[in-house]
C-alpha distance (Angstrom), angle and dihedral (degrees) to the residues before:
residue distance angle dihedral
M1 . . .
K2 3.80 . .
K3 3.77 122.1 .
N4 3.82 92.9 -115.4
D5 3.81 90.4 49.6
W6 3.78 88.9 51.5
T7 3.81 90.4 51.7
R8 3.78 92.3 52.2
W9 3.76 91.9 44.9
S10 3.77 92.2 49.6
W11 3.79 92.4 52.6
G12 3.81 90.0 46.9
G13 3.80 91.0 51.9
L14 3.79 90.6 48.0
A15 3.81 91.2 50.1
G16 3.83 90.1 50.9
A17 3.78 91.7 49.2
L18 3.78 90.7 50.4
S19 3.82 90.3 49.5
L20 3.80 91.3 51.8
A21 3.78 91.1 47.7
L22 3.79 91.4 49.1
G23 3.81 91.4 48.5
A24 3.78 90.9 50.7
T25 3.78 91.1 50.2
M26 3.78 93.0 51.5
A27 3.82 90.3 50.3
L28 3.81 93.6 59.2
P29 3.81 117.0 114.2
A30 3.78 119.3 -105.0
V31 3.80 93.5 -103.3
A32 3.80 90.5 63.1
Q33 3.80 95.2 54.0
V34 3.81 123.5 110.9
P35 3.83 111.8 -81.8
A36 3.79 114.8 -96.4
Q37 3.80 93.7 -118.2
T38 3.84 91.9 62.6
P39 3.82 107.8 93.8
P40 3.82 113.1 -127.1
A41 3.79 118.4 -114.9
S42 3.80 111.5 -94.2
V43 3.79 114.1 -109.7
R44 3.80 116.9 -152.7
G45 3.76 128.8 -174.6
L46 3.77 124.5 -137.7
P47 3.81 113.7 -76.1
D48 3.78 122.1 -99.8
F49 3.81 111.9 -134.6
T50 3.80 98.1 -178.0
D51 3.82 96.1 99.5
L52 3.80 91.1 46.1
V53 3.80 91.7 52.8
E54 3.82 91.3 51.5
Q55 3.79 90.7 46.4
V56 3.82 101.2 45.0
G57 3.81 102.2 22.2
P58 3.84 96.1 84.3
S59 3.83 89.4 56.1
V60 3.81 93.7 58.3
V61 3.79 117.8 88.8
N62 3.77 138.0 -166.8
I63 3.81 116.0 -125.0
R64 3.81 123.2 -155.8
T65 3.76 122.0 -177.0
M66 3.79 129.6 -155.3
E67 3.77 129.6 -158.4
K68 3.80 128.6 -160.2
M69 3.79 111.5 -122.7
A70 3.76 135.6 170.2
A71 3.80 104.2 -94.2
R72 3.78 120.3 -117.8
G73 3.77 130.3 -153.7
G74 3.80 123.5 -113.0
M75 3.76 133.3 52.1
N76 3.82 99.1 -77.5
G77 3.81 103.2 35.9
M78 3.78 99.8 151.3
D79 3.79 118.3 159.9
E80 3.81 116.7 -117.1
E81 3.79 89.8 -119.7
M82 3.81 87.6 64.9
L83 3.78 88.7 63.9
E84 3.80 94.5 63.3
F85 3.79 100.0 128.9
F86 3.79 115.5 -124.6
K87 3.76 99.7 -23.9
R88 3.73 89.3 -145.2
F89 3.81 94.0 -60.4
G90 3.81 104.4 -16.5
V91 3.78 112.5 116.4
P92 3.84 117.6 -127.7
I93 3.77 115.5 -125.4
P94 3.83 112.9 -119.7
N95 3.78 117.4 -113.2
L96 3.80 97.7 -109.9
P97 3.80 124.5 171.3
R98 3.79 115.0 -94.3
Q99 3.75 131.0 -163.5
P100 3.80 111.2 -101.4
R101 3.75 118.1 -114.8
P102 3.79 134.5 178.1
Q103 3.78 113.7 -83.7
R104 3.76 128.6 -161.6
P105 3.80 119.1 -143.3
N106 3.84 112.8 -90.4
Q107 3.81 90.8 7.3
E108 3.82 113.8 156.1
D109 3.77 120.4 -135.0
D110 3.80 132.1 -168.8
Q111 3.79 107.3 -117.2
P112 3.82 126.7 -170.3
R113 3.79 109.4 -104.0
G114 3.79 109.5 176.6
V115 3.77 149.5 -39.8
G116 3.79 129.3 -118.5
S117 3.77 142.1 151.8
G118 3.78 138.0 -109.4
F119 3.78 142.2 167.1
I120 3.78 136.2 -130.5
V121 3.81 113.9 -108.1
S122 3.80 98.9 177.6
A123 3.79 135.6 28.4
D124 3.81 91.5 -123.1
G125 3.80 94.4 66.6
Y126 3.81 110.9 -85.1
V127 3.81 111.1 146.2
M128 3.79 127.0 -170.1
T129 3.80 123.5 -148.6
N130 3.81 140.7 140.6
A131 3.78 121.0 -62.8
H132 3.81 91.7 -131.0
V133 3.83 90.4 57.3
V134 3.81 93.0 63.8
D135 3.80 100.6 23.2
G136 3.81 110.5 126.1
A137 3.80 94.3 4.9
D138 3.81 119.4 141.4
E139 3.79 92.2 -164.2
V140 3.81 132.0 22.7
I141 3.80 120.9 -161.1
V142 3.81 120.0 -165.3
T143 3.81 118.9 -160.9
L144 3.80 120.2 -164.4
T145 3.80 124.9 -150.1
D146 3.83 89.4 -102.9
K147 3.85 87.0 60.9
R148 3.80 95.2 -110.0
E149 3.80 111.8 144.6
F150 3.81 127.7 -151.1
K151 3.77 134.0 -177.2
A152 3.78 104.5 -125.7
K153 3.79 130.7 -148.1
I154 3.80 116.9 -136.9
V155 3.81 104.6 -124.4
G156 3.79 94.6 -174.8
T157 3.80 145.1 -42.0
D158 3.79 133.4 -145.8
K159 3.80 113.8 -160.9
R160 3.79 94.5 -172.3
T161 3.80 91.8 66.1
D162 3.83 95.9 21.5
V163 3.81 91.9 -125.4
A164 3.81 125.1 140.2
V165 3.80 135.7 175.8
V166 3.81 123.9 -153.0
K167 3.81 128.8 -177.9
I168 3.80 130.4 -142.3
E169 3.80 125.0 -169.7
A170 3.78 101.3 -113.4
S171 3.79 139.2 106.0
G172 3.78 138.4 -151.9
L173 3.78 91.8 37.0
P174 3.83 121.5 161.7
A175 3.81 105.7 -105.6
V176 3.79 124.0 -160.8
R177 3.78 124.2 -114.0
I178 3.80 114.9 -115.9
G179 3.81 116.8 -130.1
D180 3.79 132.5 -145.6
I181 3.79 108.4 -104.2
N182 3.81 90.9 -159.4
R183 3.81 89.6 65.9
L184 3.80 93.0 53.4
R185 3.81 111.0 109.1
V186 3.79 132.2 -162.9
G187 3.82 108.3 -104.5
E188 3.79 93.1 29.6
W189 3.82 118.2 135.9
V190 3.80 115.7 -109.4
M191 3.79 135.3 175.5
A192 3.80 135.2 -149.1
I193 3.79 129.1 -154.6
G194 3.78 121.3 -168.5
S195 3.79 148.4 110.2
P196 3.82 108.2 -78.8
F197 3.80 110.0 -173.1
G198 3.81 87.3 -5.4
L199 3.82 93.9 -60.5
E200 3.79 100.9 138.4
N201 3.82 124.2 -136.8
T202 3.78 96.1 10.4
V203 3.81 114.8 167.6
T204 3.81 124.0 -151.5
A205 3.80 130.0 168.8
G206 3.79 142.1 -165.4
I207 3.78 141.2 129.6
V208 3.78 137.5 -72.6
S209 3.81 104.4 -95.4
A210 3.81 97.7 -173.2
K211 3.79 143.4 -20.1
Q212 3.80 131.6 -138.0
R213 3.81 94.7 30.3
D214 3.82 107.6 176.6
T215 3.79 104.7 -137.7
G216 3.81 97.1 130.2
D217 3.78 141.2 36.5
Y218 3.77 96.0 -114.9
L219 3.80 105.1 24.5
P220 3.81 135.2 67.7
F221 3.82 98.5 -157.0
I222 3.80 129.2 -144.9
Q223 3.81 110.0 -123.7
T224 3.81 118.1 -150.7
D225 3.79 139.3 166.2
V226 3.81 91.6 -133.6
A227 3.81 110.2 133.3
I228 3.82 104.3 -103.5
N229 3.79 120.1 174.4
P230 3.80 136.7 170.6
G231 3.79 106.9 -59.9
N232 3.83 94.3 33.8
S233 3.78 87.9 86.4
G234 3.78 112.5 119.1
G235 3.80 94.4 20.7
P236 3.80 124.2 122.7
L237 3.79 129.4 -93.0
I238 3.82 106.0 -144.2
N239 3.80 131.3 -161.6
M240 3.81 125.3 -144.6
R241 3.82 90.7 -92.0
G242 3.79 89.9 63.4
E243 3.81 93.5 -107.9
V244 3.79 126.3 134.5
V245 3.80 110.5 -117.9
G246 3.80 100.0 168.5
I247 3.79 150.3 1.0
N248 3.80 114.9 -113.5
S249 3.77 104.2 -123.2
Q250 3.80 117.2 149.4
I251 3.77 143.3 22.1
Y252 3.77 133.6 -160.8
S253 3.77 105.4 -127.0
R254 3.78 141.4 154.7
S255 3.79 93.7 -172.1
G256 3.83 104.7 37.7
G257 3.81 91.3 -103.2
F258 3.79 136.5 88.1
M259 3.81 116.3 -63.4
G260 3.80 102.3 172.9
I261 3.80 99.4 -84.7
S262 3.79 122.6 90.5
F263 3.79 134.0 159.3
A264 3.78 132.6 -143.7
I265 3.80 131.2 -166.1
P266 3.83 109.3 -117.3
I267 3.79 108.1 -109.3
D268 3.81 94.6 -131.3
E269 3.81 90.3 59.4
A270 3.80 91.1 44.1
M271 3.80 93.3 50.2
R272 3.80 91.4 49.7
V273 3.80 89.1 54.3
S274 3.81 94.3 43.1
E275 3.80 91.9 53.5
Q276 3.80 90.3 57.6
L277 3.79 91.9 45.0
R278 3.81 91.4 52.0
A279 3.79 91.4 46.7
S280 3.81 100.4 45.7
G281 3.80 109.5 -3.5
R282 3.80 91.7 -114.0
V283 3.79 141.5 64.8
T284 3.78 123.6 -120.9
R285 3.79 119.7 -157.4
G286 3.74 134.4 -172.0
R287 3.78 126.1 -115.0
I288 3.81 135.5 -178.0
G289 3.81 100.4 -170.0
V290 3.79 106.0 -112.7
Q291 3.77 134.6 131.7
I292 3.80 110.3 -139.7
G293 3.77 138.3 -164.4
Q294 3.77 138.4 -173.6
V295 3.80 122.0 -79.2
T296 3.80 105.7 -130.3
R297 3.78 122.6 -152.2
D298 3.81 91.9 -113.0
V299 3.80 92.4 52.4
A300 3.80 92.1 46.5
E301 3.80 91.6 51.7
S302 3.79 94.8 44.9
L303 3.81 92.5 50.6
G304 3.79 94.0 46.3
L305 3.80 93.0 -117.3
G306 3.77 91.6 143.6
K307 3.79 98.8 -135.7
Q308 3.77 139.7 18.3
Q309 3.79 104.3 -87.1
G310 3.79 143.9 116.4
A311 3.78 133.6 43.2
L312 3.79 121.5 -73.1
V313 3.80 113.9 -132.2
T314 3.81 105.9 -134.1
G315 3.78 96.2 170.8
V316 3.80 142.2 7.4
E317 3.79 120.4 -147.5
A318 3.79 114.9 -125.9
G319 3.80 112.7 -104.9
S320 3.80 91.9 7.6
P321 3.81 125.8 136.9
A322 3.81 88.2 -105.7
E323 3.81 92.8 56.7
K324 3.80 91.4 47.0
A325 3.80 89.9 49.7
G326 3.81 92.0 53.0
I327 3.80 99.2 -108.9
E328 3.80 111.0 155.9
A329 3.79 136.3 -162.6
G330 3.77 107.4 -91.9
D331 3.79 94.6 35.9
I332 3.77 116.6 126.3
I333 3.81 112.5 -141.0
T334 3.80 105.8 -143.3
R335 3.81 101.6 167.9
F336 3.79 138.9 24.4
D337 3.80 116.7 -162.5
G338 3.78 88.4 -17.6
K339 3.82 94.6 -53.6
A340 3.80 116.4 122.0
I341 3.80 119.2 -114.2
E342 3.79 100.7 -140.5
K343 3.81 96.0 170.7
I344 3.77 137.5 11.2
A345 3.83 94.7 -100.1
D346 3.82 92.0 59.9
L347 3.80 94.7 70.8
P348 3.84 100.8 58.1
R349 3.81 89.8 45.6
M350 3.79 93.9 51.0
V351 3.80 93.6 44.2
G352 3.80 92.7 41.9
N353 3.80 91.6 53.4
T354 3.81 91.6 51.4
K355 3.79 116.7 97.4
P356 3.82 113.4 -113.0
G357 3.80 111.0 -105.1
T358 3.79 93.4 34.7
K359 3.80 117.4 132.3
S360 3.79 109.8 -131.3
T361 3.79 139.0 172.4
V362 3.80 123.4 -119.3
T363 3.80 119.8 -164.6
V364 3.80 114.1 -152.0
F365 3.80 133.2 -173.8
R366 3.79 110.0 -140.4
R367 3.79 126.1 173.1
G368 3.77 97.1 -26.2
S369 3.80 100.8 -38.0
T370 3.78 139.2 75.1
R371 3.78 127.9 -128.4
D372 3.80 135.8 -179.8
L373 3.79 117.9 -127.2
S374 3.80 125.9 -167.6
I375 3.80 114.3 -132.8
Q376 3.81 135.8 178.1
I377 3.79 113.2 -139.0
A378 3.80 117.6 -126.2
E379 3.80 128.6 -160.5
I380 3.77 117.5 -91.0
E381 3.79 117.1 -100.2
P382 3.82 137.4 169.0
D383 3.78 115.1 -65.9
K384 3.76 115.7 -98.2
S385 3.76 121.5 -122.7
A386 3.78 118.0 -92.2
L387 3.78 122.2 -101.3
K388 3.77 119.9 -113.4
T389 3.79 122.7 -131.5
S390 3.77 119.8 -129.9
D391 3.78 121.2 -159.7
K392 3.79 101.2 176.2
D393 3.79 92.6 115.0
A394 3.81 95.8 43.6
K395 3.77 116.5 135.0
P396 3.80 109.2 -157.3
K397 3.74 118.6 -138.5
S398 3.77 119.1 178.6
S399 3.79 120.3 -131.4
S400 3.79 118.8 -152.7
A401 3.80 92.7 -160.6
A402 3.78 91.0 51.9
Q403 3.80 92.7 50.1
Q404 3.80 89.4 65.8
L405 3.83 86.8 66.9
G406 3.79 94.0 42.7
L407 3.82 93.4 -98.2
T408 3.78 134.5 128.7
V409 3.80 112.1 -171.9
S410 3.80 138.7 177.2
D411 3.77 139.6 -169.0
L412 3.79 119.1 -89.7
T413 3.76 117.3 -113.4
D414 3.79 120.9 -123.0
A415 3.80 89.2 -108.9
Q416 3.81 91.5 54.7
K417 3.78 92.5 47.7
K418 3.79 90.4 50.9
E419 3.80 93.7 47.7
L420 3.80 93.2 46.8
K421 3.82 93.1 39.2
L422 3.80 90.8 -127.4
R423 3.78 130.9 144.2
G424 3.78 93.4 -152.4
G425 3.78 147.6 -28.2
V426 3.79 138.1 131.2
R427 3.76 128.5 -96.5
V428 3.82 120.1 -125.8
D429 3.81 107.6 -127.3
T430 3.80 95.8 175.2
A431 3.79 133.5 5.7
T432 3.80 120.8 -167.2
E433 3.80 139.4 149.2
S434 3.83 111.9 1.7
A435 3.81 94.2 6.9
A436 3.79 92.5 50.3
R437 3.80 91.6 47.7
A438 3.82 88.2 53.2
G439 3.82 89.6 56.6
L440 3.81 101.0 -103.5
R441 3.77 118.6 139.8
E442 3.79 141.7 175.0
G443 3.80 113.7 -64.9
D444 3.81 96.2 29.9
V445 3.80 115.9 128.8
I446 3.81 116.3 -137.6
L447 3.81 110.8 -144.0
A448 3.80 99.8 174.9
I449 3.78 138.9 4.1
A450 3.80 131.4 -167.5
N451 3.81 88.3 4.6
A452 3.82 92.1 -59.1
E453 3.79 125.1 116.2
V454 3.79 115.4 -117.4
A455 3.82 121.9 -142.9
G456 3.80 95.2 170.4
V457 3.79 145.9 -28.4
K458 3.83 93.3 -63.5
D459 3.80 91.8 55.3
F460 3.78 89.9 44.3
E461 3.82 93.1 54.0
A462 3.80 92.6 43.5
A463 3.79 92.8 52.5
L464 3.78 92.1 44.1
S465 3.79 92.6 51.0
K466 3.82 90.4 56.2
A467 3.80 94.5 46.9
D468 3.78 120.5 106.7
K469 3.81 102.8 -111.1
S470 3.81 91.4 -162.9
K471 3.81 91.0 69.2
P472 3.84 132.9 54.6
I473 3.81 111.5 -83.9
N474 3.79 117.0 -136.5
V475 3.78 117.2 -135.2
L476 3.79 125.1 -168.9
F477 3.78 108.5 -155.7
R478 3.76 138.7 169.1
R479 3.78 125.3 -134.0
G480 3.79 115.0 -174.3
E481 3.79 105.8 -39.6
W482 3.80 99.4 -25.0
A483 3.79 132.8 73.7
Q484 3.78 130.3 -147.5
Y485 3.79 142.4 167.7
A486 3.80 128.6 -106.0
L487 3.80 131.0 -176.7
I488 3.79 116.2 -138.5
R489 3.78 112.1 -157.5
P490 3.84 109.0 -157.9
V491 3.78 117.4 -136.5
R492 3.81 109.6 -107.6
């Protein structure tokens, strides 16, 4: 028996068993029935999307992009760049025969580049789509459901959130209604309208599979099982009230086609970005100048944090708002402006959505206690290059207490402290056994051990002597520019 036959047979047997069970239930005497006060389970039919399609469909547009290329002779002179397969969601144009025409040397020609979707957000012609749909396009053409075509102007794009706004010269257009993302529930029916593979006004439906999916630095995506394919990108995700709750943006795929997992940008995040794009053509985001890492359960327990939460500060940029506010490597940021940081991705979103120049409060957990620090948000900028550690002037000094953990450490020289911008710490000269298994290596600088700050070897040995050797010992160390925690488990 083949596997597929077995699958069909199994489902048939299950259906028969269910039928027998149902028949037996219906044959029970009245005294065995469910008591009258127990409310019956609600029975719902499948949703009907026809009214939603009529309501929202006219607000969804098809977007074609054109790119200027040096023209080639012949009937099929397509540039190699045109053959880039599924540039994220853009649809490649098939290599169809064209009528030959005279070409002048170095003449530029508008070539089809891709197809995507979008939706009208205002009656005066503003259209929202994905940034990758229009990125690099020399010409954008928007087609409405009534077949009218408009050349669109790109108002602005934001690659970090993959949101773009374009403008067409028209009025009295049917705009979508924006939904409340907080009301969206997992398991709720949703619908998508777009142009998969260039097939305009295609409707697909499914349910919300999950919310707050962390697939990007600044966006908690909506995950659905709605069929989304190349060309759907930029189209709306619509709830059963006919409101847009997201922008279809990404799919998980091993083949380039739909595989049951798709992601949409939450509409509240998209609208926040679009407002800035319409106002200034660009998006400004806040920054505080820290490098952060995840707080593991072991680290949280060893530090006495209580639960796994917050964002671990692994590095502080010189001259940054964080440094001026007194934030240090090894701090765990637990709140920003009073809002809890439950996971690492929460912090960059909260800071990024804060207007530069704003004075905010950061709550940090440091060596067993919390403190509030005032900080002024700066505007985001490219990351600076990491500092390099020099150990030419190091003066090794062996530590007997450290050797029990497989460590040999020494005091930092004044030159090293100045270069690393540190007040203290000890340099790891060798790391073997337990220390090596914990991830420490030569050249690391230990800043704290057993939840105690280390100014030098004497402090290091004193803190180590007081530590409970029967439990893992937390070590805050710096490697290069960034700091991180390790747990050394002594050999018993």
